[in-house]
Structures are given as C-alpha cells and as structure tokens.
VEXTIPA-574844 format. One record per residue (C-alpha): residue number from 1; y, x, z. Coordinates in Angstrom, 2 decimals. Last residue first. Example, Ala and Ser with C-alpha at 12.3 -4.5 7.8 and 13.67 -1.06 7.14 Angstrom:
VEXTIPA-574844
     i         Y         X         Z
     2     -1.06     13.67      7.14
     1     -4.50     12.30      7.80
END
This chain:
VEXTIPA-574844
     i         Y         X         Z
   544    176.10     22.60     56.54
   543    176.28     26.06     58.33
   542    172.92     27.36     59.77
   541    172.54     30.37     57.52
   540    175.78     32.08     58.86
   539    174.41     31.56     62.38
   538    171.93     34.34     62.09
   537    170.86     34.38     65.80
   536    170.44     37.01     68.41
   535    167.30     36.71     70.57
   534    165.81     38.89     67.84
   533    162.15     38.93     66.54
   532    161.29     42.28     65.16
   531    157.58     42.05     65.52
   530    155.82     38.68     65.31
   529    152.20     38.52     66.06
   528    149.98     35.61     64.98
   527    149.02     37.40     61.76
   526    147.55     40.24     63.78
   525    145.16     38.00     65.81
   524    145.86     38.00     69.49
   523    143.10     39.79     71.26
   522    140.28     37.46     72.80
   521    140.08     37.88     76.52
   520    136.93     38.78     78.23
   519    137.68     42.51     79.10
   518    141.20     41.45     80.41
   517    139.49     39.31     83.25
   516    142.30     36.89     84.07
   515    142.45     34.54     86.91
   514    143.63     30.88     87.09
   513    144.26     31.13     83.39
   512    146.49     28.39     81.67
   511    145.70     25.86     78.85
   510    144.53     23.21     80.98
   509    147.54     22.67     83.32
   508    147.19     20.19     85.95
   507    149.17     17.04     84.98
   506    152.95     16.36     85.58
   505    154.66     19.68     85.39
   504    158.33     20.50     86.48
   503    157.91     24.27     86.33
   502    159.29     25.73     89.50
   501    156.43     27.87     90.81
   500    154.16     28.59     93.63
   499    156.92     30.11     95.87
   498    158.95     27.17     94.84
   497    156.91     24.96     97.34
   496    159.77     23.39     99.24
   495    157.58     20.30     99.63
   494    160.59     18.13     98.96
   493    161.82     20.38     96.17
   492    158.40     20.56     94.56
   491    158.30     16.57     94.63
   490    161.88     16.61     93.12
   489    160.40     18.51     90.31
   488    157.96     15.85     89.30
   487    160.65     13.09     89.74
   486    162.97     14.88     87.15
   485    159.98     15.45     84.77
   484    159.11     11.68     84.95
   483    162.62     10.63     84.45
   482    163.21     12.81     81.28
   481    159.76     11.78     80.04
   480    160.74      8.23     80.15
   479    164.21      8.74     78.74
   478    162.80     10.64     75.77
   477    163.11     14.28     75.64
   476    165.71     16.59     74.02
   475    164.64     19.77     72.13
   474    164.76     18.82     68.34
   473    167.40     15.97     68.64
   472    169.81     18.16     70.40
   471    169.06     21.09     67.99
   470    169.88     19.20     64.85
   469    167.22     17.45     62.90
   468    166.65     17.60     59.11
   467    164.94     21.03     59.13
   466    162.34     19.72     61.73
   465    161.37     16.88     59.39
   464    160.73     19.34     56.44
   463    158.81     21.67     58.65
   462    156.33     19.22     59.90
   461    154.52     21.76     62.11
   460    150.79     21.79     61.52
   459    148.36     20.22     63.77
   458    146.51     18.22     61.04
   457    148.04     14.94     62.28
   456    151.48     16.60     61.76
   455    153.65     18.06     64.34
   454    157.23     17.41     65.23
   453    157.43     14.15     67.14
   452    153.88     13.66     68.52
   451    153.57     17.42     69.40
   450    156.88     17.39     71.22
   449    155.73     14.37     73.21
   448    152.51     15.85     74.26
   447    154.13     18.77     75.85
   446    150.97     20.59     76.97
   445    151.08     23.67     74.72
   444    151.62     25.96     77.80
   443    154.42     27.92     76.29
   442    156.23     24.66     75.34
   441    156.52     22.52     72.46
   440    153.27     23.23     70.80
   439    151.18     25.58     68.40
   438    153.04     28.69     69.89
   437    153.66     30.35     66.42
   436    154.40     27.21     64.59
   435    156.65     25.60     67.38
   434    158.47     28.72     67.62
   433    159.14     29.22     63.92
   432    160.55     25.72     63.68
   431    162.79     26.34     66.76
   430    164.02     29.59     65.36
   429    164.75     28.19     61.78
   428    162.60     29.85     59.46
   427    162.86     33.25     57.41
   426    163.59     35.74     60.13
   425    166.00     38.65     59.90
   424    168.26     37.58     62.80
   423    166.68     34.54     64.58
   422    167.07     31.36     62.68
   421    169.75     28.77     63.19
   420    168.42     25.32     64.01
   419    171.64     23.50     63.44
   418    173.96     22.37     66.14
   417    175.26     18.86     65.50
   416    175.07     17.73     69.05
   415    173.89     20.80     71.25
   414    177.02     21.14     73.11
   413    177.62     23.94     75.62
   412    181.17     24.12     76.91
   411    183.68     25.89     74.68
   410    184.16     29.07     72.93
   409    181.43     29.15     70.06
   408    183.53     27.86     67.28
   407    185.98     30.82     67.43
   406    183.29     33.46     66.88
   405    179.38     33.19     66.75
   404    177.67     30.44     68.36
   403    176.49     32.27     71.54
   402    172.92     33.56     71.59
   401    173.86     37.04     72.53
   400    175.55     35.09     75.57
   399    172.41     33.46     76.81
   398    169.64     36.15     77.21
   397    170.68     38.84     79.51
   396    169.30     42.24     80.78
   395    171.73     44.35     78.64
   394    170.32     42.66     75.46
   393    167.09     41.16     76.35
   392    163.89     41.38     73.99
   391    162.10     44.20     75.71
   390    161.45     42.87     78.92
   389    162.38     45.09     81.83
   388    164.86     43.65     84.35
   387    166.35     40.13     84.05
   386    163.29     38.19     82.97
   385    160.81     39.32     85.53
   384    163.45     39.88     88.17
   383    164.21     36.07     88.56
   382    160.98     35.45     90.49
   381    161.66     38.36     92.85
   380    164.61     36.10     93.93
   379    162.04     33.59     95.42
   378    160.44     36.20     97.45
   377    163.75     37.61     98.88
   376    164.71     33.82     99.81
   375    167.09     31.93     97.67
   374    170.41     30.92     99.20
   373    170.77     27.19    100.07
   372    171.76     24.02     98.34
   371    171.55     20.51     99.39
   370    168.69     18.09     98.26
   369    167.10     17.40    101.58
   368    164.28     19.62    100.99
   367    166.48     22.49    100.26
   366    167.85     23.10     96.66
   365    168.27     26.59     95.08
   364    170.90     29.38     95.30
   363    170.41     32.58     93.33
   362    171.77     36.17     93.28
   361    171.27     38.99     90.84
   360    173.14     42.41     91.11
   359    173.15     44.31     87.85
   358    173.28     47.88     87.02
   357    169.70     48.44     85.84
   356    167.77     48.49     89.04
   355    167.69     44.80     89.56
   354    169.68     44.98     92.64
   353    169.09     41.70     94.71
   352    171.95     39.63     95.90
   351    175.27     40.06     97.78
   350    174.21     37.78    100.74
   349    171.42     40.21    101.40
   348    171.40     43.39     99.68
   347    167.62     43.28     98.45
   346    166.44     46.43     96.74
   345    163.63     45.88     94.42
   344    159.90     46.83     94.05
   343    157.49     46.29     91.40
   342    153.61     47.29     92.09
   341    152.49     50.64     91.06
   340    149.62     51.03     88.62
   339    150.35     54.42     87.58
   338    151.04     53.30     83.99
   337    153.31     50.75     85.28
   336    155.31     53.21     87.16
   335    155.45     55.50     84.31
   334    156.80     52.64     82.03
   333    159.44     51.73     84.45
   332    160.54     55.29     84.65
   331    160.91     55.53     81.03
   330    162.96     52.42     81.13
   329    165.17     54.02     83.73
   328    165.27     57.49     81.61
   327    166.28     55.45     78.42
   326    168.90     53.64     80.48
   325    170.42     56.98     81.46
   324    170.47     58.21     77.89
   323    171.96     55.04     76.72
   322    174.78     55.04     79.09
   321    174.58     53.28     82.55
   320    177.37     51.06     84.14
   319    177.62     49.81     87.46
   318    178.01     46.51     89.50
   317    177.35     44.21     86.63
   316    177.47     40.71     88.13
   315    174.75     37.89     87.97
   314    174.98     34.49     89.57
   313    172.34     31.56     89.44
   312    172.91     28.12     90.75
   311    169.85     26.10     90.90
   310    168.40     22.68     90.78
   309    171.94     21.18     90.32
   308    172.84     17.66     90.66
   307    175.73     16.33     88.51
   306    173.61     15.33     85.42
   305    173.56     16.91     81.98
   304    172.68     14.97     78.82
   303    170.12     12.33     77.57
   302    171.07      8.91     76.49
   301    169.19      5.98     78.07
   300    172.12      3.49     77.67
   299    172.76      3.83     81.39
   298    172.79      7.54     81.52
   297    169.97      9.85     81.87
   296    170.42     13.58     82.80
   295    167.79     16.29     82.76
   294    167.84     17.98     86.19
   293    170.16     21.16     86.46
   292    170.17     25.00     86.06
   291    173.57     26.53     86.59
   290    174.35     29.85     85.21
   289    177.33     31.98     86.29
   288    177.86     35.45     84.51
   287    180.09     38.22     85.92
   286    181.50     41.30     84.10
   285    182.51     44.18     86.57
   284    181.05     47.04     84.32
   283    181.63     46.44     80.57
   282    178.72     44.72     78.66
   281    176.24     46.73     76.65
   280    174.81     45.96     73.12
   279    177.22     48.34     71.36
   278    179.74     49.99     73.40
   277    183.56     49.25     73.43
   276    185.04     51.72     75.55
   275    187.14     51.13     78.63
   274    190.49     52.80     78.91
   273    192.46     50.07     77.25
   272    191.29     47.63     79.99
   271    195.00     47.21     80.96
   270    195.54     45.35     77.69
   269    192.68     45.85     75.05
   268    189.16     47.17     74.92
   267    188.27     50.44     73.28
   266    186.82     51.62     69.88
   265    187.97     48.46     67.93
   264    186.18     46.07     65.61
   263    188.38     43.73     63.58
   262    189.66     40.33     64.82
   261    190.19     37.13     63.06
   260    192.64     34.21     63.88
   259    195.53     36.56     64.45
   258    199.14     35.39     64.98
   257    202.06     37.89     64.60
   256    201.94     41.73     64.75
   255    201.88     42.62     61.11
   254    199.74     45.12     58.89
   253    197.09     42.65     58.15
   252    194.52     44.43     60.23
   251    193.45     41.43     62.27
   250    194.15     42.53     65.71
   249    197.52     44.17     65.09
   248    198.37     45.22     68.65
   247    200.63     44.57     71.68
   246    198.36     41.95     73.01
   245    201.02     39.47     73.84
   244    202.68     40.27     70.44
   243    199.31     39.65     68.73
   242    199.46     35.85     69.80
   241    195.78     34.80     69.45
   240    194.70     31.68     67.53
   239    191.09     31.10     68.32
   238    188.86     33.81     67.07
   237    186.81     34.81     64.15
   236    184.84     37.94     64.18
   235    184.77     41.42     62.59
   234    182.55     44.59     62.53
   233    179.66     42.96     64.21
   232    177.09     44.66     66.70
   231    176.09     41.36     68.26
   230    176.81     42.53     71.90
   229    179.72     44.69     70.83
   228    181.34     41.97     68.59
   227    180.98     39.61     71.46
   226    182.70     42.10     73.70
   225    185.47     42.40     71.41
   224    185.89     38.66     71.21
   223    186.08     38.40     75.04
   222    188.71     41.27     74.97
   221    190.86     39.30     72.50
   220    190.49     35.94     74.30
   219    191.61     37.78     77.50
   218    194.49     39.44     75.98
   217    195.57     36.12     74.60
   216    195.17     34.47     77.81
   215    197.56     36.84     79.34
   214    197.84     37.60     83.04
   213    201.01     39.25     84.55
   212    203.95     40.90     82.81
   211    203.93     41.56     79.16
   210    203.45     44.93     77.35
   209    200.20     46.21     78.90
   208    198.75     42.74     79.18
   207    196.47     41.49     81.73
   206    192.95     39.71     81.34
   205    190.69     42.47     80.91
   204    192.23     44.29     83.85
   203    191.38     41.23     85.86
   202    187.61     41.57     85.55
   201    185.69     39.56     82.88
   200    184.25     36.12     83.56
   199    181.23     34.33     81.66
   198    179.89     30.85     82.05
   197    176.46     29.41     81.40
   196    175.16     25.70     81.23
   195    171.87     24.13     81.98
   194    169.29     21.40     81.29
   193    165.89     21.31     82.85
   192    162.29     19.75     82.40
   191    160.55     20.81     79.39
   190    162.21     18.50     76.97
   189    165.50     19.93     78.25
   188    164.73     23.18     76.66
   187    165.12     25.86     79.18
   186    161.63     26.87     79.32
   185    161.26     27.14     75.60
   184    162.60     28.64     73.51
   183    165.92     30.13     74.26
   182    168.85     27.65     74.45
   181    171.42     27.87     71.68
   180    174.84     28.70     72.87
   179    178.24     27.18     73.38
   178    180.55     29.27     75.75
   177    182.13     28.48     79.10
   176    184.85     30.80     80.35
   175    185.58     31.51     84.08
   174    189.09     32.50     84.66
   173    189.35     30.83     88.08
   172    192.40     28.90     86.86
   171    190.95     25.54     87.82
   170    190.88     24.22     84.28
   169    188.06     26.72     83.41
   168    188.42     28.24     79.91
   167    186.01     26.91     77.40
   166    188.18     26.78     74.32
   165    188.52     22.87     74.53
   164    189.38     23.04     78.24
   163    186.75     23.37     81.04
   162    185.73     21.32     83.97
   161    185.28     18.12     82.22
   160    182.49     19.92     80.06
   159    180.01     19.74     82.99
   158    180.96     17.26     85.78
   157    179.29     19.40     88.39
   156    181.71     22.22     87.54
   155    184.42     20.04     89.00
   154    186.14     23.23     90.51
   153    184.26     26.41     89.45
   152    182.69     28.27     92.37
   151    180.41     31.22     92.38
   150    180.96     32.33     95.98
   149    180.24     35.95     96.20
   148    178.53     37.67     99.36
   147    179.43     38.26    102.85
   146    178.76     34.87    104.30
   145    179.30     34.96    108.15
   144    182.87     33.72    107.89
   143    181.52     30.58    106.24
   142    184.64     28.84    104.68
   141    183.56     29.74    101.10
   140    180.14     28.88    101.90
   139    181.19     25.37    102.99
   138    183.22     24.85     99.78
   137    180.33     26.04     97.68
   136    177.94     23.60     99.34
   135    180.25     20.47     99.09
   134    180.95     21.32     95.46
   133    177.26     21.87     94.16
   132    175.31     18.99     95.61
   131    177.00     16.37     93.51
   130    174.90     13.46     93.33
   129    173.91     12.05     89.75
   128    170.23     13.52     90.04
   127    169.53     11.36     93.12
   126    170.81      7.98     91.83
   125    168.71      8.49     88.62
   124    165.86      9.32     90.84
   123    166.25      6.18     92.93
   122    166.89      4.07     89.83
   121    163.60      5.23     88.24
   120    161.72      4.45     91.34
   119    158.83      6.74     92.44
   118    155.19      5.43     92.66
   117    154.39      6.77     89.10
   116    155.47     10.08     90.04
   115    153.10     10.39     93.01
   114    150.32      9.12     90.82
   113    151.11     11.69     87.99
   112    151.56     14.69     90.35
   111    148.29     16.58     89.53
   110    148.79     20.19     90.73
   109    147.56     23.01     88.74
   108    150.80     24.55     87.56
   107    151.93     24.47     91.13
   106    149.41     27.17     91.99
   105    151.68     29.96     90.40
   104    149.74     32.84     92.13
   103    147.75     33.64     88.83
   102    145.41     36.48     89.71
   101    145.47     39.27     87.18
   100    148.86     40.23     88.60
    99    147.14     41.94     91.77
    98    145.04     44.07     89.39
    97    148.11     45.12     87.52
    96    148.79     43.19     84.31
    95    148.38     44.08     80.66
    94    147.55     40.35     79.51
    93    147.54     41.49     75.97
    92    148.70     38.57     74.05
    91    152.14     40.07     73.18
    90    152.21     43.05     75.41
    89    152.40     45.45     72.53
    88    155.83     44.34     71.79
    87    156.95     46.08     74.88
    86    159.63     48.53     73.44
    85    161.32     48.91     76.97
    84    163.98     50.97     75.07
    83    167.02     48.49     75.74
    82    170.05     50.61     74.72
    81    169.15     50.30     71.07
    80    169.36     53.59     69.45
    79    165.64     53.50     68.52
    78    166.10     50.90     65.67
    77    162.53     50.02     64.79
    76    162.34     47.40     67.48
    75    159.63     46.56     69.91
    74    159.52     42.96     71.55
    73    158.19     40.97     74.47
    72    160.25     38.22     75.50
    71    160.26     35.59     72.68
    70    157.04     37.06     71.31
    69    154.90     35.84     74.17
    68    154.41     32.21     73.25
    67    151.76     33.39     70.73
    66    148.91     30.91     69.93
    65    145.90     31.95     67.81
    64    143.83     34.72     69.81
    63    143.03     32.14     72.52
    62    146.38     32.50     73.61
    61    145.52     31.20     77.18
    60    148.98     30.84     79.05
    59    149.11     33.18     82.12
    58    152.57     34.91     80.93
    57    154.17     31.44     81.03
    56    154.03     31.44     84.91
    55    156.34     34.42     85.28
    54    155.17     37.90     85.94
    53    158.17     39.03     87.97
    52    156.20     37.32     91.08
    51    154.06     40.30     91.24
    50    154.66     41.03     94.79
    49    153.36     37.37     95.57
    48    153.67     36.29     99.10
    47    156.29     38.56    100.24
    46    157.43     37.25    103.52
    45    161.21     36.65    103.53
    44    160.96     32.79    104.05
    43    158.90     33.35    107.09
    42    156.54     30.58    108.24
    41    154.51     30.61    105.18
    40    153.55     27.39    103.37
    39    149.95     27.55    102.44
    38    149.06     25.97     99.07
    37    146.04     24.00     98.46
    36    144.91     23.47     94.99
    35    145.24     19.86     93.85
    34    143.11     16.92     94.81
    33    145.97     14.47     94.81
    32    147.67     13.33     97.94
    31    151.10     14.13     96.58
    30    150.34     17.86     95.82
    29    148.55     19.45     98.77
    28    150.69     21.18    101.29
    27    149.39     23.38    104.07
    26    151.81     23.96    106.88
    25    154.02     26.46    108.76
    24    157.25     24.80    109.28
    23    160.36     26.61    108.07
    22    163.64     27.11    109.85
    21    166.81     26.76    107.79
    20    168.75     25.65    110.84
    19    169.06     22.03    109.31
    18    165.42     21.78    108.99
    17    163.49     23.39    106.09
    16    159.99     22.32    104.70
    15    159.11     25.52    103.00
    14    158.61     27.17     99.66
    13    159.82     29.79     97.36
    12    160.56     30.64     93.74
    11    163.03     31.49     90.80
    10    164.32     30.27     87.30
     9    166.02     31.04     84.07
     8    168.57     28.99     81.42
     7    169.61     27.03     78.42
     6    172.77     24.69     77.80
     5    174.03     21.11     78.01
     4    176.22     18.49     76.29
     3    176.52     14.82     76.21
     2    178.81     12.68     74.06
     1    179.31      9.08     75.25
END
C-alpha cells in the first residue's frame, strides 16, 4: 500500500479537561520521572508565556558550529520582496527579550522513556487510527454558539482518499490538496508528526465570465497564476485546461483550445479579473487548511498518515497589504523589538487570532480524551512565531511555496519518489544541506536514528547515500521510533501540557538551553552561516 503525507507547524496549552472544558489546577511531573515540575493553570486563557512565539528550537545550543536557525531567519539582497523582516542576523544570536531568555518549554526536559515502555504497541496503533476529526467538525457545524469557520473536508481523516488525482476534494468543498516537500525538520515524520495542507480560493476565482456557474478550468488557471506569483515564474505547466471555459488563450499559441501550459498574466481570470497578480503575495480571501497527525504504522510496519489528528490548523487572509504597507508593518516590528516590547496579538475568539499582517489564524488540538477542542489564547500564541515575522516566509506561509511546481504538484502529498530538490540557488539537496549545517536529524541534534542512517562514523554526512534516497526514505522513521514518538506525544495529550511544548521527545534534551546568558554564548562561526537560503525549491534539478 502506498502512503502519503505532508509538512506542518504547532501550538501550546495544558490542562486536564472535563466534558465542560474546565481545567484542574495541578502540578504534573512527567510519568513519574524526575522531570521539571510544571504547574497547570486553572484558566486556559491565562498568559503563561508571552514569548510563546519563540519556538523551542530557538533554544538549541549552536556551540558556534551547528546552525538550525537558517531555515527561518534570512536576509535577501532583493529589496523588493514583500517580506522585509531581514532577520538573518538572528542565526545563532539568541537576540531575545529578557523574558525570552528563559526557556519556558519545560516538556523538552522530561524523561518519558519508562512511561513509553509501559504502553502497548497495539493500544497506540488503535488510538492513532481512530477518527477524531469528522465527529468534531460535524458537531462544530451544528453548534449555534460557534461563530467561527468550520474547516471540514469529508473523509479528510482518510488522507488521499478524500481527493481526486488533481487534488480536488471529492465532496465539492473546493479545497485543493497539493504535493510539497516538508520544511526541515520539525515536520519530518522522523521527528514525530505527519501532515497535509489544502488551499481554497474565494468563489470569484472559481467562476467563469463566459459560462454560467463554477468552472474547474477557471479554478485551475487561477491556482496556477497564484503559484506563478508566489514563485515568481513567467510560465508553468498545468493539468489540461479548456480555454473556452476560461475565455482566454492561456498558453499564447494564438488559439483558444486546450492548454497544458500557462503564461504569466497581470490579473487573475474569470470573475476575479479585477484582482492583480502580485509577486510573492496571495489574494485576499484565500484559505489554508493544515492537519498535523501522528505517525501512521500499518500491519506491515510501513509508515504513512493515520486517521487521528493532533491538530487542525486554519488560516485565512482577511485583508491585503501592498509592499509599502508591509514594509511599514515590518518596520514597526523592528522598532517594537528594539524597544524591548513583548509581542501582543488580537484574539477574535472563534474567528481566530489576528497575526497583524492580514491573516487570521485558528487552531484545534486534542483534549485529554482524544477529542478535539479549540486552542486557548496562550496555545495559539505558539503559532504566531512562525506565521508573523520571520524573514524566510512568503506572505507568512511555508508549505505552498514548497509545492512541486506545475501540473505534477496538484494532488495529495506523496513523498514516495520525491527527490531531494535543493533550495533555490543552493548547491546541495536541501535535506543533505540541512543535515550538514545542523549536525543531526533535528534542530536539537538528538535524533539518533537519523545520525545512524545518514552520517558516517566521523560525524560527516554520507552525501552519496543521501543522494540515492528519495524524500520518503530520508525523513521517515522506523516502526519502533514511530510508535515511541506517538506514545510520547499521547502522554502530553493526557497531561494537557501543551503550554510547555508539543515536541514528542523521549529523553530530556541535552543540547538545549534552560536559560540563556547572551554574554556567554559563542557566536556562530561565519562559515556555518547560510545567507540567501530560500524555502522555495529548484525542482528542475531534482528530475530523474
């Protein structure tokens, strides 16, 4: 059986919830081990960590030699980019506020090995194959008190089965799945999670001006135009598009027939013809749906996606800013940081949290009993670190810019046969480059299985071996590791201790600071920096 999966993001919180969502005030200590004590607050909306946007990975000890920072923090020579955060200087700098110098992600330092060993393989396999998405979304849709979006796709728990060969949801909801390469390395299955991402454009991007009603051809054309904008392309391959439905010659051959390639245009098509195509920006009204799941294991030990979801994440772009406005917003961010102000966000309740750059972000996460619930204010702050002001994002997103370019990239995520494409303008495959710069298979350098598989005894990456493997082989764990990470995360769910981190770790982290004294930090060596890394990939060099 072929398995498929995708990359992703995370959040936080904690509490032992009853059916009414109440929280018991208690102190948890990981599974009876001598880990750090973590006090569960009685109020889910209490702000425990105002610097939650600083993710756990940022507390990794670089020791001057290891650089996991570059995937998020970049400064580019192209000053016309809408993202002007230009934060490449943060690589290895630990430039935090005074509050941020203390690592609040206490779950990193918990020893779960004994508790994991006592858990049954069959019990965790049975648990991860239960559908907690469908019943919750149906209940949410019927809840008259819920005023927010309901990000539902019928049969989404079954992954690829919910979509046709071009990625269109079979339920007619207009969500479209795409195949992309997971960002190193939090969303690599070997580090504890699988995921998938879907996109949906507003109705006017799906309707024709010369035919009545909705048109899949118009929708495909506009999705392709958007991909060209995000990747700054002049042309792109597409599934077959009936140009008569689009009322335009898309491939520039002088006829209006069938196109399998599109040329760049100034405006979108159909009833979205008034919307300009803008480099590296999405149109207003776009939605993204991202599910983060456990690591699936079938009866033969194959790794894929399971039915159970750890999180359901939803983003929609509620307003558009032009380049000048975005430059001002990023300038404000730099000024706030220079003045030592802590981050603040507007919480719109059921609608989500406003990231300040035109996007509303909403997340759902597991309750102690495995059902889903909305994330608390504190938990959603965790998402802000990645989807607000880091220099590497394109319009505050990661996954879509990493889509397999063109026609081949429409369809549910599938890492089998995917080559290790390099980041744009980089000499090595992206995964090979990451392993070399980071010195391990995750940011914390504590994935022993990845080191055993892809590193030589002298600690150098086996580049020849890496080059021969596809992405699925490179970032997929063994059956035993997958089950252990699933069990470790379930312990966090049972505690409801997301407030202290969501990383599925087994042993206490050794390469992570509990507290940072910037004056005592060895600076990152110049040769360990990487400037100009792109989350966009050069797929043309990855073809067999």
